RODOGU-381895 format. One record per residue (C-alpha): residue number from 1; residue in one letter; z, y, x. Coordinates in Angstrom, 3 decimals. Each point is the difference from the previous one (the first is absolute). Layout:
BEGIN
k,r,Z,Y,X
NUM,A,Z,Y,X
...
% end
This chain:
BEGIN
k,r,Z,Y,X
1,M,29.923,-0.994,16.837
2,D,-3.542,1.009,-0.947
3,L,-1.854,0.647,-3.236
4,T,-3.360,-1.478,0.980
5,D,-2.072,0.156,-3.179
6,F,0.037,1.088,-3.636
7,Y,-2.503,-0.941,-2.706
8,P,-0.249,-0.989,-3.703
9,A,0.373,-3.596,-1.132
10,K,-3.145,0.224,-2.163
11,G,-3.477,1.479,0.276
12,C,0.740,2.056,-3.125
13,F,2.536,-0.011,-2.833
14,L,-0.330,-0.024,-3.778
15,P,1.567,2.675,-2.249
16,G,3.698,-0.736,-0.486
17,E,0.059,-2.527,2.838
18,L,2.793,0.137,2.569
19,V,-1.401,1.277,3.292
20,R,1.165,-2.033,2.993
21,L,-0.359,1.424,3.515
22,I,0.600,-2.117,3.098
23,A,1.804,1.436,3.027
24,E,-0.219,-2.137,3.133
25,I,2.981,0.392,2.332
26,E,0.637,-1.502,3.437
27,S,3.684,-0.327,0.921
28,E,1.886,-1.425,2.962
29,T,3.192,-0.541,-1.990
30,H,1.329,-0.448,-3.507
31,A,0.506,3.403,-1.606
32,E,0.436,1.816,-3.284
33,V,-2.612,2.725,-0.352
34,E,-0.700,2.878,-2.337
35,M,-3.562,0.678,-1.060
36,K,-1.571,2.888,-1.859
37,L,-3.083,-0.133,-2.170
38,R,-1.788,3.233,-0.823
39,I,-2.886,0.050,-2.486
40,T,-2.592,2.768,-0.152
41,H,-2.775,0.877,-2.413
42,L,-2.571,2.462,1.317
43,A,2.041,2.865,1.490
44,D,3.336,-0.858,-1.628
45,T,2.893,-2.302,0.815
46,I,0.780,-1.648,-3.331
47,D,2.790,-2.438,0.867
48,E,2.399,-1.063,2.754
49,V,1.855,-3.322,0.050
50,E,2.608,-1.357,2.417
51,H,0.265,-3.687,0.773
52,S,2.521,-2.071,1.959
53,A,-1.087,-3.178,1.748
54,S,1.140,-2.592,2.516
55,V,-2.184,-0.890,2.964
56,E,0.215,-2.988,2.287
57,P,-1.064,-0.405,3.622
58,G,-3.783,-0.181,0.238
59,S,-2.573,0.961,-2.628
60,N,1.104,1.137,-3.460
61,E,-1.830,0.960,-3.177
62,I,1.913,2.410,-2.241
63,V,-1.469,0.660,-3.452
64,L,0.455,3.488,-1.454
65,E,-0.640,0.314,-3.728
66,W,-1.019,2.874,-2.241
67,R,-1.311,0.161,-3.571
68,P,-2.330,2.876,-0.916
69,K,1.012,1.943,-3.080
70,S,-3.597,0.880,-0.750
71,R,-2.383,-2.676,-1.257
72,K,-3.036,2.059,0.970
73,R,-2.581,-1.017,2.577
74,R,1.355,1.686,3.093
75,G,0.262,-0.148,3.796
76,Y,3.299,0.407,1.851
77,G,1.272,0.524,3.517
78,A,3.103,-1.850,1.204
79,Y,2.296,0.592,2.965
80,G,2.357,-2.748,1.116
81,G,2.827,1.239,2.209
82,L,2.475,-2.016,2.063
83,I,3.329,1.576,0.955
84,E,1.267,-1.952,2.981
85,P,3.688,-0.953,0.162
86,N,2.120,2.639,1.747
87,E,-3.043,2.239,0.251
88,E,-0.896,3.178,-1.859
89,T,-3.734,-0.316,0.607
90,E,-2.386,-1.450,-2.539
91,V,-3.092,-1.984,0.971
92,S,-2.611,0.062,-2.753
93,F,-3.407,-1.502,-0.731
94,S,-2.364,1.056,-2.760
95,T,-2.348,-1.959,-2.206
96,A,-1.702,0.363,-3.368
97,F,-0.518,-1.910,-3.232
98,D,-1.585,0.601,-3.357
99,V,0.430,-0.947,-3.646
100,L,-3.189,-1.146,-1.729
101,H,-0.672,-1.478,-3.424
102,A,-2.474,-2.348,1.718
103,W,-0.998,-0.432,3.630
104,T,-3.609,0.766,-0.907
105,E,0.976,3.624,-0.701
106,Y,0.210,0.523,3.777
107,P,-1.277,-3.169,1.699
108,R,1.049,-0.387,3.628
109,Y,-1.951,-3.010,1.089
110,G,0.741,-2.297,2.925
111,F,-1.522,-3.333,0.941
112,L,0.830,-3.598,0.851
113,C,-2.478,-2.495,1.411
114,D,1.845,-2.533,2.200
115,F,1.179,-2.894,-2.183
116,Y,0.304,-2.773,2.555
117,P,2.357,-2.927,-0.686
118,D,3.737,0.226,0.738
119,R,-0.100,3.734,0.638
120,E,3.539,1.043,0.929
121,D,-0.201,3.810,-0.008
122,I,-0.813,0.635,-3.662
123,R,3.204,1.923,-0.678
124,E,-0.281,2.068,3.185
125,S,-3.643,0.807,-0.651
126,L,0.648,1.230,-3.537
127,D,3.139,1.925,0.979
128,A,-2.003,1.817,2.661
129,L,-2.463,1.159,-2.671
130,L,2.795,1.457,-2.150
131,R,0.447,2.729,2.596
132,Y,-3.453,1.355,-0.915
133,H,0.697,0.038,-3.782
134,L,-2.761,-2.487,-0.795
135,N,0.149,-0.962,-3.664
136,S,-2.943,-2.413,-0.093
137,L,-1.603,-2.525,2.326
138,Q,-3.546,-1.309,0.129
139,F,0.004,-3.751,0.746
140,Y,-3.203,-0.189,2.013
141,D,-1.844,-3.347,0.342
142,W,2.829,-1.972,-1.559
143,Q,-2.386,-2.053,-2.157
144,Y,-1.204,-3.553,0.572
145,R,-3.649,0.984,-0.379
146,H,-1.718,3.067,-1.439
147,D,-1.159,-2.126,-2.937
148,T,3.219,-2.044,-0.368
149,L,2.968,2.320,0.376
150,I,2.960,-2.366,-0.344
151,S,0.298,-2.677,2.665
152,P,0.127,-3.667,-1.034
153,D,2.237,-0.747,3.005
154,E,3.143,1.512,1.511
155,Q,-1.626,0.616,3.375
156,I,-3.657,0.865,0.474
157,E,-2.443,1.462,2.484
158,D,-1.941,3.009,-1.205
159,P,-3.787,0.367,0.551
160,L,0.619,1.805,3.310
161,G,2.354,-2.658,1.341
162,R,3.379,1.627,-0.671
163,E,2.871,-2.189,-1.166
164,L,1.540,1.047,-3.324
165,S,3.047,-1.244,-1.896
166,V,0.436,0.367,-3.758
167,R,3.762,-0.047,0.528
168,T,-0.203,2.947,2.395
169,I,-2.095,1.955,-2.497
170,H,2.521,-0.625,-2.793
171,Q,2.873,1.012,2.293
172,F,-1.727,3.298,0.785
173,V,-0.665,0.675,-3.700
174,A,3.656,-0.636,-0.892
175,G,1.232,2.068,2.945
176,A,-2.278,2.893,-0.932
177,H,1.325,0.017,-3.574
178,Q,3.605,0.044,1.265
179,R,-0.867,3.181,1.898
180,G,-1.737,1.789,-2.857
181,M,-3.484,-0.721,1.331
182,A,-2.848,-1.270,-2.157
183,A,-2.006,-2.982,1.275
184,M,-3.761,0.497,-0.449
185,P,-2.263,-2.984,0.779
186,Y,-3.343,0.654,1.659
187,L,-3.188,-1.411,-1.504
188,A,-3.690,0.830,0.272
189,A,-2.054,1.071,-3.002
190,Y,-3.044,-2.067,0.904
191,A,0.670,-2.133,3.097
192,A,0.108,-3.799,0.067
193,S,0.198,-2.518,2.792
194,K,-3.322,-1.020,1.481
195,E,0.356,-3.507,-1.420
196,F,0.784,1.268,-3.516
197,A,-2.941,2.423,0.138
198,Q,-2.402,-2.775,1.020
199,I,1.152,-2.245,-2.862
200,H,-0.258,2.860,-2.529
201,R,-3.168,1.602,1.323
202,D,-1.028,1.163,-3.464
203,W,3.234,2.092,-0.145
204,A,-0.944,1.960,3.122
205,L,-1.006,3.607,0.583
206,F,-3.519,0.203,1.449
207,D,-1.888,2.573,2.063
208,E,-3.517,1.330,-0.664
209,S,-1.542,-2.995,1.795
210,G,1.822,-2.468,-2.204
211,D,2.457,-1.110,2.680
212,P,3.713,-0.259,-0.840
213,Y,2.179,2.603,1.645
214,M,2.470,-1.181,2.653
215,F,2.954,1.750,1.618
216,E,0.459,-0.726,3.733
217,D,-1.428,-3.499,-0.438
218,F,3.140,-1.521,-1.501
219,L,0.034,1.491,-3.506
220,G,-2.609,0.087,-2.705
221,L,-0.239,2.988,-2.342
222,M,-0.078,-0.840,-3.696
223,D,-1.347,1.848,-3.037
224,P,3.061,1.938,-1.287
225,T,-1.531,0.936,-3.364
226,A,2.456,-0.132,-2.906
227,G,-0.368,-3.278,-1.902
228,A,-2.060,-1.637,2.773
229,P,1.237,-3.401,1.317
230,W,1.619,1.447,3.142
231,N,1.794,2.680,-1.992
232,R,1.416,-2.586,-2.420
233,H,1.069,-2.180,2.924
234,L,1.754,2.899,1.763
235,L,1.866,1.061,-3.141
236,K,1.274,-3.565,-0.362
237,E,1.185,0.085,3.622
238,C,1.830,3.271,-0.702
239,A,1.696,-1.561,-3.015
240,D,1.158,-2.889,2.183
241,V,1.523,2.472,2.457
242,L,2.096,1.792,-2.614
243,E,1.011,-3.238,-1.704
244,N,0.977,-1.917,3.140
245,T,1.327,2.643,2.401
246,D,2.231,3.093,-0.111
247,F,-2.724,2.349,1.201
248,D,-0.021,3.289,-1.916
249,G,-3.679,0.875,-0.417
250,F,-3.289,-0.022,1.886
251,H,-1.432,1.746,3.049
252,I,-3.761,-0.514,-0.271
253,D,-2.295,0.445,2.977
254,Q,-3.738,0.460,0.490
255,Y,-2.048,0.613,3.132
256,G,-1.849,3.253,-0.667
257,E,-3.363,-1.769,0.336
258,P,-2.226,-1.005,-1.662
259,R,-0.106,2.744,-2.575
260,S,-2.692,-1.685,-2.053
261,G,-1.128,-3.557,-0.626
262,Y,-1.474,-2.497,-2.430
263,N,1.205,-3.033,-1.911
264,A,-1.616,-3.438,0.132
265,S,-2.503,1.017,-2.706
266,G,-1.143,3.029,1.987
267,A,1.682,2.580,-2.238
268,P,1.677,2.975,1.721
269,V,3.791,-0.108,0.289
270,N,1.944,3.220,-0.580
271,I,2.680,-0.532,2.643
272,P,2.086,3.150,-0.669
273,E,0.144,-0.793,-3.728
274,S,0.926,-3.607,0.807
275,F,2.948,1.211,2.077
276,A,1.132,2.294,-2.803
277,A,-0.338,-2.848,-2.506
278,I,2.280,-2.393,1.893
279,I,2.619,2.757,0.140
280,R,-0.294,0.512,-3.753
281,D,0.221,-3.744,-0.643
282,L,3.108,-0.449,2.139
283,K,1.793,3.024,-1.455
284,S,-0.895,-1.120,-3.510
285,R,1.383,-3.498,0.591
286,Y,2.981,1.025,2.147
287,P,0.896,3.618,-0.847
288,N,3.225,-0.116,2.031
289,A,-1.655,-1.356,3.157
290,P,-1.043,2.799,2.406
291,V,-3.634,-0.132,1.113
292,T,-1.896,1.856,2.688
293,L,-3.461,-0.508,1.543
294,N,-1.104,1.123,3.433
295,A,-2.511,2.862,0.044
296,V,-1.546,-0.870,3.361
297,K,-1.420,3.109,1.656
298,N,0.966,1.771,-3.250
299,W,-2.476,-2.136,-1.980
300,P,-0.352,-0.388,-2.974
301,I,2.649,2.650,-0.649
302,A,-1.704,1.373,-3.123
303,A,0.272,-3.367,-1.778
304,L,3.444,-0.866,1.341
305,A,1.631,3.376,-0.654
306,T,-0.656,-0.274,-3.725
307,A,1.019,-3.681,-0.232
308,P,3.612,-0.833,-0.993
309,L,1.229,-0.445,3.579
310,D,3.686,0.637,0.576
311,F,-0.845,1.871,3.187
312,I,-3.079,0.781,2.069
313,Y,-0.406,-1.829,3.318
314,I,-2.585,1.436,2.394
315,E,-1.006,-1.519,3.332
316,I,-1.364,2.800,2.188
317,W,-2.300,-0.991,2.859
318,P,-1.280,1.947,3.012
319,D,-3.070,1.167,-1.933
320,M,2.400,2.612,-1.417
321,P,1.416,1.059,3.381
322,R,1.476,3.453,-0.520
323,Y,3.581,0.718,-0.982
324,S,-1.378,2.192,-2.769
325,D,-1.712,-3.096,-1.441
326,L,3.399,-1.562,-0.652
327,A,1.170,2.938,-2.100
328,R,-3.343,0.275,-1.787
329,V,-0.136,-3.694,-0.955
330,I,3.571,0.076,-1.354
331,K,-0.570,3.210,-1.933
332,E,-3.181,-1.344,-1.607
333,A,1.630,-3.314,-0.915
334,R,2.944,1.784,-1.628
335,E,-2.336,2.255,-1.972
336,K,-2.250,-2.847,-1.188
337,S,2.902,-2.264,-0.981
338,G,2.203,2.554,-1.747
339,N,2.406,0.314,2.957
340,K,0.706,-3.692,0.498
341,P,1.910,-0.892,3.161
342,V,-2.185,-0.662,3.038
343,V,0.607,-2.391,2.901
344,V,-2.190,0.441,3.090
345,A,-0.834,-2.670,2.558
346,L,-1.416,1.047,3.354
347,Y,0.346,-1.801,3.273
348,L,1.364,1.683,3.124
349,P,1.356,-1.681,3.144
350,P,3.713,0.485,0.752
351,D,-0.704,2.027,3.146
352,R,-1.545,2.890,-1.967
353,L,3.220,1.645,-1.090
354,V,-1.546,3.467,-0.335
355,N,-2.768,-1.277,-2.309
356,I,2.520,-1.961,-2.066
357,R,2.286,3.012,-0.435
358,L,-2.803,2.311,-1.101
359,A,-1.647,-2.586,-2.274
360,N,3.313,-0.827,-1.668
361,A,0.887,3.658,-0.410
362,L,-3.308,0.659,-1.764
363,I,0.285,-3.098,-2.191
364,L,3.637,0.549,-1.031
365,S,-0.374,3.717,-0.619
366,S,-3.016,-0.747,-2.214
367,G,2.153,-2.112,-2.335
368,A,-1.032,-3.424,1.315
369,T,1.560,-2.641,2.255
370,R,-1.378,-2.227,2.736
371,I,0.292,-3.762,0.446
372,E,0.868,-0.421,3.673
373,I,3.265,-1.915,0.562
374,G,0.816,-3.659,-0.477
375,E,1.010,-3.241,1.675
376,N,3.239,0.984,1.748
377,E,-1.029,3.598,0.711
378,R,-3.532,-0.773,1.146
379,L,-2.826,2.519,-0.454
380,L,-3.075,-0.685,-2.130
381,S,-2.651,0.766,2.595
382,D,-2.961,-2.201,-1.004
383,P,-1.792,-0.873,-3.276
384,Y,1.015,-3.617,0.657
385,F,3.723,0.414,-0.581
386,P,1.227,-2.792,2.349
387,K,-1.219,2.154,2.894
388,H,2.970,2.329,-0.510
389,G,1.305,1.919,3.009
390,A,3.418,0.510,1.573
391,M,1.567,3.454,-0.389
392,D,2.070,1.675,2.666
393,A,3.292,1.737,-0.741
394,R,-1.574,3.456,-0.259
395,L,-2.578,-1.099,-2.579
396,K,2.675,-1.784,-2.057
397,Q,2.166,3.103,0.048
398,T,-2.924,2.197,-1.059
399,L,-1.065,-2.235,-2.880
400,R,3.580,-0.256,-1.239
401,A,0.342,3.769,0.073
402,Y,-3.221,0.493,-1.964
403,A,1.082,-2.644,-2.518
404,D,3.429,1.634,-0.379
405,F,-1.554,3.415,-0.513
406,S,-2.584,-1.070,-2.590
407,V,2.573,-1.945,-2.046
408,R,2.739,2.618,0.281
409,Y,-2.355,2.691,-1.282
410,S,-2.067,-2.209,-2.300
411,D,0.591,2.516,-2.831
412,L,-2.260,2.348,1.954
413,L,-2.257,-2.422,1.885
414,G,-0.377,-2.962,-2.386
415,P,-3.008,-0.775,-2.194
416,W,1.434,1.860,-3.014
417,S,0.109,3.284,1.921
418,K,-3.024,2.104,-0.909
419,D,-2.669,1.197,2.415
420,V,-0.212,3.793,-0.076
421,V,-3.424,1.530,0.506
422,E,0.582,3.457,-1.485
423,F,1.211,1.453,3.276
424,Q,-0.111,-0.958,3.640
425,P,2.161,1.471,2.764
426,L,-1.271,2.256,2.755
427,L,0.854,-1.730,3.295
428,P,-0.841,0.055,3.715
429,Q,-3.175,-1.868,0.920
430,G,0.284,-3.769,0.412
431,I,2.702,-0.600,-2.609
432,W,-0.956,-2.139,-3.003
433,S,1.878,0.514,-3.256
434,A,0.584,-1.881,-3.252
435,V,1.743,1.826,-2.845
436,R,1.811,-2.040,-2.651
437,S,2.337,0.903,-2.856
438,S,2.652,-1.721,-2.083
439,G,1.935,1.866,-2.677
440,N,1.252,3.263,1.457
441,W,-0.614,-1.167,3.591
442,I,-3.071,0.637,2.160
443,V,-0.489,-1.788,3.307
444,I,-2.484,1.132,2.618
445,N,-0.621,-2.823,2.479
446,L,-1.229,1.197,3.374
447,I,-1.714,-2.462,2.383
448,N,-0.633,1.073,3.580
449,L,-3.524,-0.560,1.364
450,R,0.104,2.866,2.500
451,G,-1.735,-0.736,3.272
452,I,-1.750,-3.140,-1.285
453,E,-3.731,0.616,-0.003
454,D,-1.834,-1.659,-2.906
455,P,3.065,-2.093,-0.877
456,H,-0.752,-3.681,-0.705
457,W,2.607,-2.623,-0.830
458,T,-2.307,-2.581,1.579
459,V,0.100,1.532,3.494
460,S,2.971,0.203,2.349
461,H,0.966,3.613,0.688
462,P,2.944,2.038,1.322
463,E,2.808,1.424,-2.099
464,P,-0.669,3.216,-1.907
465,H,1.363,3.195,1.506
466,P,3.391,0.853,-1.562
467,I,0.362,3.478,-1.469
468,N,3.215,1.988,-0.482
469,D,0.995,2.848,-2.328
470,F,-3.265,0.597,-1.815
471,A,-0.650,1.627,-3.353
472,L,-1.121,-1.726,-3.169
473,E,-1.423,2.330,-2.640
474,L,-0.582,-0.964,-3.605
475,D,-1.185,1.819,-3.093
476,L,2.978,-1.058,-2.119
477,S,1.466,2.224,-2.686
478,K,2.658,-2.368,-1.373
479,E,3.620,1.029,0.409
480,I,1.438,-1.910,2.957
481,V,3.535,-1.376,0.284
482,E,-0.206,-1.279,3.593
483,I,-2.436,-1.364,2.564
484,Y,0.806,-2.978,2.236
485,A,-1.650,-1.956,2.794
486,G,0.362,-3.686,0.794
487,S,-1.819,-2.318,2.373
488,P,0.011,-3.703,0.916
489,D,-0.488,1.168,3.583
490,D,3.593,1.331,0.041
491,S,3.076,-2.142,0.573
492,D,1.519,1.443,-3.197
493,M,-2.488,0.094,-2.859
494,A,2.172,2.177,-2.248
495,L,-1.709,2.948,-1.657
496,A,1.157,3.122,1.858
497,P,-0.507,3.561,-1.279
498,I,-2.581,2.084,1.876
499,S,-0.724,3.735,0.132
500,W,-2.312,1.359,-2.651
501,E,-0.895,3.111,-1.936
502,Q,-1.887,0.664,-3.186
503,T,-2.004,3.171,-0.343
504,E,-2.505,1.378,-2.462
505,Y,-2.688,-1.776,2.051
506,G,1.586,-3.449,-0.215
507,L,2.293,-2.230,2.051
508,R,0.522,0.011,3.756
509,A,2.154,-2.719,1.573
510,L,0.837,-0.656,3.645
511,V,-0.528,-3.622,1.035
512,P,2.396,-0.840,2.860
513,R,-1.993,-2.771,1.721
514,L,-2.853,-2.402,-0.687
515,E,-0.498,-3.102,2.135
516,F,-1.853,-2.440,-2.257
517,W,1.140,0.477,-3.608
518,I,2.316,2.427,-1.747
519,S,0.555,0.606,-3.713
520,I,0.676,3.524,-1.203
521,V,1.859,-0.412,-3.288
522,I,0.140,2.903,-2.456
523,Q,2.546,-0.042,-2.804
524,T,-1.080,2.309,-2.801
525,K,1.917,1.067,-3.075
526,A,-0.283,-2.540,-2.806
% end
């Protein structure tokens, strides 16, 4: 008998909601089994529950339940243990889950893009995504046309020749909601089909020569100015979506270029302000519908950060190639937006595990998340989402571990945790740090870049050199209760006490080992 997997039944849970955790068990015979559920919060075990269950030959799903006493926004660790019949040993798996008032407090975005007719693996695809704690899904290129979002027919062919089924789309939306995942439909702020753009030429966005802008020769770009004909048309299309589907909000795209243009009368169009205006219009009309708009290459972040977006979505391209660019872009977006959650999109092939680990470590430790997983555990590796890539077992295991860690310790790593700039630790060369605080807890995230010359996320490179038993020094005068270390690189992500001393000169702690990412967690007196 084997416990083969353990994960939550939803992407996140609401305050007061019963938490359901799924244990997958393979058995050769019928048996009565005893299971243990242990719940942790930060460094403490807060509850233990025993559960009896019957298993049958083959695959079994046993649901373990637990209801949090606290209604606060909080991340938890969970251990599911199986005590085999006539055995004293316990086999356990760990996972994580969190309680949020709304998924937009800590958006963990995945994607769907394959909506072909009679798709038979909808349940399996969505269940696979639960293991990564995704609480929202971008439905990419689900629409009939960029200018006509809802299809007039059950089955259609999109502008690039892919077959789509309205029934499949609705099944994915319903399945996502059953799993605590929001369904966010993709649309473009100013793109229309070539045919629509030719018919409505006076609605177009023009260049300096008076020619209408095109995108890759199959889309026309329209004037997005608030109150202009295209803007009114798009708002009507958005209303149709909310009235005739169960989608939750809007994921709005743009292409990063052009950054200026003219309307049919030759007047300049303020594109950043037009993007901000459509956000304001949608949030004014549908205050409960989440809205985000893609800041392509971090543009126009100044206009978007101050608009009423529910979270910031930034697509980072190779023109910002250094790992330090990732942290800088996130930090600036959080500062400009008043610490709104940030989701980062960047495209890496599945065979660059080292780059993915370091990029994700920097993104997660900076208080953001990354859209990277969708479609039955496929990797988002290209700006055109249907070109997703297959992940091997090692990459899946790594991404699950990083997802578990960030959710389990979301109190310290999530968007509501504050960036600390007053003090920075003294560390060996080649170690990047991000200091955050939440209540009476301080977390120092250490990312290993040792041995990587001029580190770029865009270039394949070897693993960083691990380092053992090194000192971290910090000018910290607060009274300390305990100091812990935890890492998604370890098989057990529990916070374990480490050696430390506090002198008149500050704090000195001994870090046991750094491979890619470790969090040094300081509990101070309240």
